C-alpha positions in Angstrom: -25.1 22.8 -0.4 -21.4 23.5 -0.1 -19.0 21.3 -2.0 -16.8 20.7 1.0 -16.3 18.5 2.9 -18.3 16.3 0.5 -15.6 16.5 -2.3 -12.9 15.7 0.2 -14.9 12.8 1.6 -15.4 11.3 -1.8 -11.7 11.6 -2.6 -10.8 9.9 0.7 -13.4 7.3 0.0 -11.9 6.4 -3.3 -8.4 6.5 -1.9 -9.3 4.3 1.1 -11.1 1.7 -1.0 -8.3 1.5 -3.6 -5.5 1.2 -0.9 -7.4 -1.4 1.1 -8.3 -3.5 -1.9 -4.7 -3.3 -3.2 -3.2 -4.4 0.1 -5.7 -7.2 0.6 -5.3 -8.5 -2.9 -1.5 -8.4 -2.6 -1.9 -11.9 -1.0 -3.0 -13.1 -4.4 0.7 -12.8 -5.5 1.5 -15.9 -3.4 -0.7 -18.2 -5.5 -0.9 -16.3 -8.8 2.9 -16.0 -8.9 2.5 -12.4 -10.0 4.7 -9.5 -8.8 3.0 -7.5 -6.2 3.5 -4.2 -8.1 1.6 -5.7 -11.1 -1.4 -6.4 -8.8 -1.5 -2.8 -7.7 -1.3 -1.7 -11.3 -4.1 -3.9 -12.4 -6.3 -2.7 -9.6 -5.8 0.8 -10.7 -6.7 -0.1 -14.3 -9.9 -1.8 -13.1 -10.8 1.3 -11.1 -10.1 3.6 -14.0 -12.4 5.2 -16.6 -12.5 2.1 -18.8 -12.7 -0.3 -15.8 -15.5 -1.3 -13.4 -14.7 1.7 -11.1 -15.3 4.3 -13.8 -12.9 6.8 -12.2 -11.9 9.3 -14.8 -8.3 10.3 -14.5 -5.8 11.7 -17.1 -3.7 14.2 -15.2 -0.1 13.6 -16.3 1.4 16.5 -14.3 -0.2 15.2 -11.1 1.1 11.7 -11.8 4.6 13.0 -12.5 4.8 15.1 -9.3 3.3 12.5 -6.9 5.3 9.7 -8.7 8.4 11.7 -7.9 7.5 12.1 -4.2 6.8 8.4 -4.0 10.1 7.5 -5.6 11.9 9.8 -3.1 10.4 7.9 -0.2 11.2 4.5 -1.8 14.8 5.4 -2.6 15.4 6.9 0.9 14.1 3.7 2.5 16.3 1.6 0.2 19.3 3.7 1.2 18.4 3.3 4.9 18.6 -0.5 4.5 21.7 -0.7 2.4 24.9 -1.6 4.5 28.0 0.4 3.5 30.1 -2.8 3.8 28.0 -4.3 1.0 28.2 -1.1 -1.0 32.0 -1.4 -1.0 31.9 -4.8 -2.8 29.3 -3.8 -5.4 29.5 -0.1 -6.2 31.8 -0.5 -9.2 29.7 -2.9 -11.2 26.5 -1.1 -10.1 27.9 2.2 -11.2 28.8 0.8 -14.6 25.3 -0.6 -15.0 23.7 2.7 -13.8 25.5 4.8 -16.4 26.9 2.9 -19.4 24.2 0.3 -18.9 21.5 2.9 -19.2 23.1 4.3 -22.4 23.7 0.9 -23.9 20.2 -0.3 -23.2 18.6 2.9 -24.5 20.6 2.6 -27.8 19.7 -1.1 -28.3 16.0 -0.5 -27.5 15.9 2.5 -29.9 17.3 0.3 -32.7 14.7 -2.4 -31.9 11.9 0.2 -31.9 13.2 1.6 -35.2 13.1 -1.9 -36.7 9.5 -2.2 -35.6 8.6 0.9 -37.6 8.8 3.7 -35.1 10.3 7.0 -36.4 13.7 7.8 -35.0 12.4 10.5 -32.6 9.9 8.1 -31.0 12.4 5.2 -31.0 15.0 7.3 -29.2 12.3 8.4 -26.7 11.3 4.8 -26.1 14.9 3.8 -25.5 15.5 6.6 -23.0 12.3 6.0 -21.0 12.7 2.3 -20.5 16.5 2.3 -20.2 16.7 2.0 -16.4 15.6 -0.7 -14.1 13.1 0.4 -11.5 13.9 0.8 -7.8 10.2 0.5 -6.7 9.7 -2.7 -8.7 13.1 -4.2 -7.7 12.6 -3.5 -4.0 9.0 -4.8 -4.1 10.0 -8.0 -5.8 13.0 -8.7 -3.5 11.0 -7.9 -0.4 7.8 -9.7 -1.3 9.2 -12.8 -2.9 10.2 -14.4 0.4 13.7 -15.2 -1.0 16.9 -14.6 0.8 19.1 -13.7 -2.2 22.9 -13.9 -2.0 24.0 -10.6 -0.6 26.3 -9.4 -3.4 23.7 -10.1 -6.1 21.0 -8.4 -4.1 23.1 -5.3 -3.3 24.2 -5.0 -7.0 20.6 -5.0 -8.1 19.5 -2.6 -5.4 22.4 -0.2 -6.1 21.8 -0.3 -9.8 18.1 0.3 -9.5 18.6 3.1 -7.0 21.4 4.8 -9.0 20.3 4.4 -12.6 17.1 6.5 -12.4 19.1 9.7 -12.6 20.7 8.7 -15.9 17.3 7.7 -17.4 15.8 11.0 -16.2 18.6 13.1 -17.8 18.4 11.1 -21.0 14.6 11.4 -21.2 14.7 15.1 -20.7 17.5 15.5 -23.3 15.7 13.4 -25.9 12.4 15.3 -25.2 14.2 18.6 -25.6 15.7 17.5 -28.9 12.3 16.5 -30.2 10.5 19.6 -29.1 13.2 22.1 -30.0 14.6 20.3 -33.0 18.1 19.8 -31.5 20.4 16.8 -31.6 22.0 14.5 -29.1 25.7 14.1 -28.6 28.5 14.0 -26.1 27.1 16.9 -24.1 24.4 14.6 -22.9 26.9 12.2 -21.4 28.8 15.1 -19.9 25.7 16.6 -18.4 24.8 13.2 -17.0 28.1 12.8 -15.3 27.9 16.4 -13.8 24.4 15.8 -12.5 25.4 12.5 -11.0 28.5 14.1 -9.4 26.3 16.9 -7.9 23.9 14.3 -6.6 26.7 12.2 -5.0 28.2 15.3 -3.3 24.9 16.6 -2.2 23.8 13.2 -0.8 27.0 12.8 1.2 26.7 16.3 2.6 23.0 16.1 3.5 23.4 12.6 4.8 26.2 13.5 7.2 24.5 16.7 8.2 21.2 14.8 8.7 22.9 12.3 10.9 24.4 15.0 13.1 21.0 16.7 13.3 19.1 13.6 14.3 21.6 12.8 17.0 21.8 16.3 18.4 18.1 17.2 18.2 17.0 15.6 21.5 13.3 15.7 20.4 10.6 15.5 23.1 8.8 12.5 21.5 10.0 9.4 19.6 7.4 9.9 16.9 9.0 13.2 15.8 12.2 11.5 14.6 10.5 10.0 11.5 9.2 13.5 10.8 12.7 14.9 10.9 14.0 12.0 8.7 11.3 12.7 6.1 12.4 16.4 6.1 16.0 15.2 5.5 14.8 13.0 2.6 12.9 16.0 1.1 16.0 18.3 1.4 18.2 15.6 -0.1 16.1 15.5 -3.2 15.3 19.2 -3.5 18.6 20.9 -2.9 20.7 19.0 -5.5 17.8 19.2 -8.0 17.7 23.0 -7.6 21.5 23.0 -8.2 20.8 21.1 -11.5 22.1 17.9 -10.0 20.5 14.5 -9.5 18.1 14.5 -6.6 17.3 10.8 -7.0 21.0 9.9 -6.5 21.3 12.3 -3.6 18.3 11.0 -1.7 19.5 7.4 -2.0 23.0 8.2 -0.7 21.7 10.4 2.1 19.5 7.5 3.3 22.4 5.2 3.1 24.6 7.5 5.2 21.9 8.1 7.8 21.0 4.4 8.0 24.6 3.4 8.6 25.2 5.8 11.5 24.3 5.7 15.2 20.8 7.3 15.4 18.2 7.3 18.2 15.0 5.3 17.8 16.6 3.4 15.0 14.3 0.4 14.8 11.2 2.5 15.0 12.5 4.9 12.4 13.2 2.0 10.0 9.7 0.6 10.5 8.1 4.0 9.7 10.1 4.4 6.5 9.4 0.8 5.5 5.7 1.5 5.9 6.0 4.8 4.0 7.9 3.1 1.1 5.1 0.4 0.8 2.4 3.2 0.9 4.3 5.0 -1.8 4.6 1.9 -4.0 0.9 1.0 -3.6 -0.2 4.6 -4.3 2.1 5.1 -7.2 1.2 1.8 -9.0 -2.5 2.3 -8.4 -2.3 5.9 -9.7 -0.4 4.8 -12.8 -3.1 2.1 -13.4 -5.8 4.8 -13.3 -3.9 6.6 -16.0 -4.0 3.6 -18.3 -6.7 3.1 -21.0 -7.0 -0.6 -21.9 -8.5 0.2 -25.3 -5.4 2.2 -26.2 -3.1 -0.6 -24.9 -4.7 -3.1 -27.2 -3.8 -0.9 -30.1 -0.1 -1.2 -29.2 -0.1 -4.8 -28.0 1.8 -6.3 -30.9 4.7 -3.8 -31.0 4.6 -3.5 -27.2 5.0 -7.2 -26.7 7.8 -7.4 -29.3 9.7 -4.5 -27.7 9.2 -5.8 -24.2 10.6 -9.3 -25.2 13.5 -7.6 -27.1 14.3 -5.6 -24.0 14.1 -8.6 -21.6 15.8 -11.2 -23.8 18.3 -9.3 -26.0 19.0 -5.7 -25.0 19.3 -6.0 -21.2 21.3 -9.3 -21.2 23.7 -8.1 -23.9 24.5 -4.9 -22.1 24.8 -6.5 -18.6 26.9 -9.4 -19.7 29.3 -7.1 -21.6 29.7 -4.6 -18.7 30.1 -7.3 -16.0 32.7 -9.2 -18.0 35.7 -7.4 -16.2 34.2 -8.2 -12.7 34.6 -11.6 -11.0 31.0 -12.6 -10.9 30.2 -16.3 -11.5 28.2 -16.8 -14.7 25.1 -17.7 -12.7 25.1 -14.3 -11.0 25.7 -12.5 -14.3 22.8 -14.3 -15.9 20.6 -13.5 -12.9 21.4 -9.8 -12.9 20.9 -9.7 -16.6 17.4 -11.3 -16.3 16.3 -9.1 -13.3 15.9 -6.0 -15.4 12.6 -5.0 -13.9 10.7 -2.1 -15.3 8.0 -0.5 -13.1 6.7 2.8 -12.2 9.7 5.0 -13.1 9.4 4.4 -16.9 5.7 5.2 -16.8 6.4 8.4 -14.7 9.2 9.4 -17.2 6.8 8.7 -20.1 4.5 11.4 -18.7 7.2 14.1 -19.2 7.2 14.2 -23.0 3.4 14.2 -22.9 3.5 17.3 -20.7 6.2 18.9 -23.0 4.0 18.4 -26.0 6.4 16.1 -27.9 5.1 14.7 -31.1 3.8 11.1 -30.7 4.3 11.3 -26.9 0.9 9.7 -26.0 1.6 6.8 -28.4 5.0 6.3 -26.7 3.3 6.4 -23.3 0.9 3.6 -24.2 3.8 1.5 -25.6 5.9 2.1 -22.4 2.9 1.1 -20.2 2.5 -2.2 -22.1 6.3 -2.8 -21.9 6.2 -2.4 -18.1 3.3 -4.8 -17.7 5.1 -7.5 -19.8 8.3 -6.8 -17.9 6.5 -7.4 -14.6 5.1 -10.7 -16.0 8.2 -12.1 -17.7 11.3 -11.3 -15.5 9.2 -10.3 -12.5 6.9 -13.3 -12.5 9.8 -15.8 -12.7 12.0 -14.4 -9.9 11.4 -17.3 -7.5 11.9 -20.0 -10.1 15.0 -18.4 -11.6 16.6 -17.7 -8.2 16.2 -21.4 -7.2 17.2 -22.7 -10.6 20.5 -20.8 -10.6 21.1 -21.7 -6.9 21.3 -18.1 -5.7 19.1 -18.4 -2.6 21.2 -18.0 0.5 20.3 -20.1 3.6 18.3 -18.2 6.2 17.5 -19.4 9.7 13.9 -19.5 10.9 12.8 -16.1 12.2 11.8 -15.9 15.9 8.2 -15.7 16.9 9.0 -12.7 19.1 11.7 -10.0 19.1 13.2 -8.0 21.9 13.5 -4.2 21.3 15.0 -1.5 23.4 14.7 2.2 22.5 16.7 5.2 23.6 16.8 8.9 22.9 20.6 8.8 23.1 23.3 6.6 21.6 24.6 4.1 24.2 27.7 1.9 24.3 25.8 -1.4 24.5 23.1 -3.3 22.6 21.0 -6.4 22.4 22.0 -8.9 19.7 20.0 -11.9 18.4 21.7 -15.2 17.6 20.2 -18.4 16.0 21.6 -21.6 17.6 22.6 -24.0 14.8 23.2 -27.7 15.6 26.9 -27.1 15.0 27.1 -24.0 17.2 29.7 -24.0 19.9 27.0 -23.2 22.6 24.5 -25.8 21.5 23.7 -28.2 24.4 25.5 -25.9 26.9 24.0 -24.5 30.1 24.0 -20.7 30.3 25.9 -20.9 33.6 28.8 -22.8 31.9 29.3 -20.2 29.1 32.5 -18.1 29.5 30.8 -14.7 29.2 32.8 -11.5 29.5 31.7 -9.5 32.5 29.7 -7.0 30.5 27.6 -9.6 28.6 24.6 -11.8 29.5 21.8 -13.8 27.9 18.5 -11.8 28.4 15.8 -13.9 26.7 15.4 -17.2 24.7 12.7 -17.7 22.1 12.0 -21.5 21.6 9.2 -22.0 19.1 6.3 -20.0 20.5 7.7 -20.0 24.0 9.5 -17.2 25.8 12.0 -18.6 28.2 13.8 -16.7 31.0 17.6 -16.8 30.9 18.5 -18.9 34.0 21.8 -20.4 34.7 20.5 -23.9 34.4 18.8 -23.4 31.0 20.3 -25.5 28.3 20.6 -23.8 24.8 19.1 -26.1 22.1 19.5 -26.0 18.3 16.7 -23.9 16.9 16.7 -21.4 19.8 16.8 -17.7 19.2 19.0 -16.2 21.9 19.1 -12.5 22.8 22.4 -11.4 24.3 23.2 -8.1 26.0 26.8 -7.0 25.4 29.0 -4.0 25.3 30.6 -3.0 21.9 34.1 -4.0 23.0 32.8 -7.5 23.8 31.0 -8.0 20.4 33.8 -10.0 18.8 34.1 -12.4 21.7 30.4 -13.0 21.9 30.2 -13.7 18.2 32.9 -16.3 18.6 30.6 -18.1 21.1 27.3 -17.8 19.3 28.3 -17.4 15.6 26.7 -15.2 13.0 24.2 -12.5 14.0 20.7 -13.0 12.8 20.7 -9.6 11.2 23.2 -8.9 8.4 26.8 -9.0 9.6 27.5 -5.6 8.0 24.5 -3.9 9.5 25.7 -1.1 11.8 25.2 -1.7 15.5 21.8 -0.5 16.8 21.6 2.3 19.2 18.3 1.2 20.4 19.3 0.2 23.9 18.4 1.8 27.2 15.1 2.9 28.5 12.4 0.3 27.9 12.3 -3.3 26.5 9.3 -5.1 25.1 8.8 -8.5 23.5 6.4 -8.3 20.7 4.9 -10.8 18.2 6.8 -10.6 14.9 
């Protein structure tokens, strides 16, 4: 009997079962109060060679490569959803945390590991590997927690987690090289870090703008081909700067940001596809990393792993963050929150595979300790996100989401769009008939969502508090329409959507 397609069928069977179980069990995070990423990780461990699944897996190179691909998709999606207006108010503190914060955290964790009895080589490696917060874990927690975090705090955390991976990668490679080749660390590491980050920034800006022009000029025959093109742009954004010895992670995040803040066709559909890809990447990556874990080995490092994880969460991360944010005008509540939200996730585990592949002495022991640190990090800061957010009063008010949304798509950028407004009791238009509203000539109410009802926009219809009103207007009338209806339901800094034109559908949200 030929081995194919049976081998492929078995691989797809394992993949399908693991993905389905992971997604279905993600609902458990609501009542277990566990971060969703930790659930995926635990399912991978249960399916592994020492779990009930019995799947034997110990391929560090495979994990490193596919973990990198997954992180590219996650960072690109994070960039697509980051408004440039928010970037301008948070890039300085985020940049400090992503560079000096990584170095400071690595140094303190190395000192803590040395105090726990690790040799200096392994202590330095541990510090480098766990020095950065994790984009996948941060995005997963912020998206799945159901919290509407205050914008500046959320953007600072997202920018830091998206931008500090390059510094941790550079530091890990440098420490691994010093261990394997017998070299030393010094100022050249910091200089190399800055050069790689600079190449990443320049490459991300260039590819982001080039990708935006390409997407607008392509005129593709089918809407489903635009996500294919954007995935190609994400791949190039990572690959080209990396081949130029720069930071591909930084480049792909910036390229996504530039593309997402520009006028592009099929915008809403494109964002939905990348959101789904980012979730697929997170589920796949955490399950894969769970398969790589051996619970018996984790028990051997439980004591030192727990001590190091608590030192990182309670001492190292807060000390560095509070020191670096001191010059910035953050209220103390926001500083404490950012310091506490030092989530570690897939990236440290992926980075810990690199010294194993390089044959560094004690690398497997370091890998086990890092894995334990990540699990504890997910439980301690990650498991308390909701409580800490509400305790510190950092949850921003958010109107009830409509039961239906109105979407229009177009293959070309147009000069008009449909906007969604939530009618507050104090809104100027609350209690007014549509016919009495002083609309500009190029604007009109198109649909009203009231609870589970869809109401036609007739002149005699009275707008009530709690209504979600969809308004068609031209760009030059946007300011006037906002004076009437108030704040947009989407973020104020989000770029205008180009998805207006050919067809409109109301769909359940």
